[in-house]
C-alpha angles and dihedrals in degrees: 000000000000127000126218113180107317095333124101106219119196098171103031116123102029138080127222129230111249119267093022094131133048119278114270129205115337090016093282123149128215097343094155134041109036097077138003107250121222112226129189095248123112110227116252138151106268094228093050092046095054122181094359089066097044133088132021116341097354115196095207125218115351090014091265094302118167091254127033117182112230095018127094103164130077124201129262119194139183105045125245142239088266098060134061120277093248088073093050096095135110090237101054110097120200118194117223134169107240092214090064114094109263117233134222092277097058123091146138135243126228107230138185136186117252090260093049091047091052090053091048091050092049092049092049093051092048092057 
């Protein structure tokens, strides 16, 4: 078991084969933990952001626009193999300046709406 700071970290420093663990909510496998995921949100303190940062799927200040005056950092979510498990959640938000060079534990996730996913699944089965 490794130590980083005060934390004891059993799984830090290694990735997992997908799907190495049981499916979680909605039948999804390994959605968090292998790679920090870039999201469209600009980082802001929730209290300062107000209604734009509340509710389901908030876009944050400037609604995720390409430029947001007064904000330099975007949001990363999901944790990575490099950091402790406590950060591998869908709710933890890590600020990061997009112009910085990403590292080996940053990534992105291809996503689809439920309707798009159904069409993809139907097309894949038909092949």
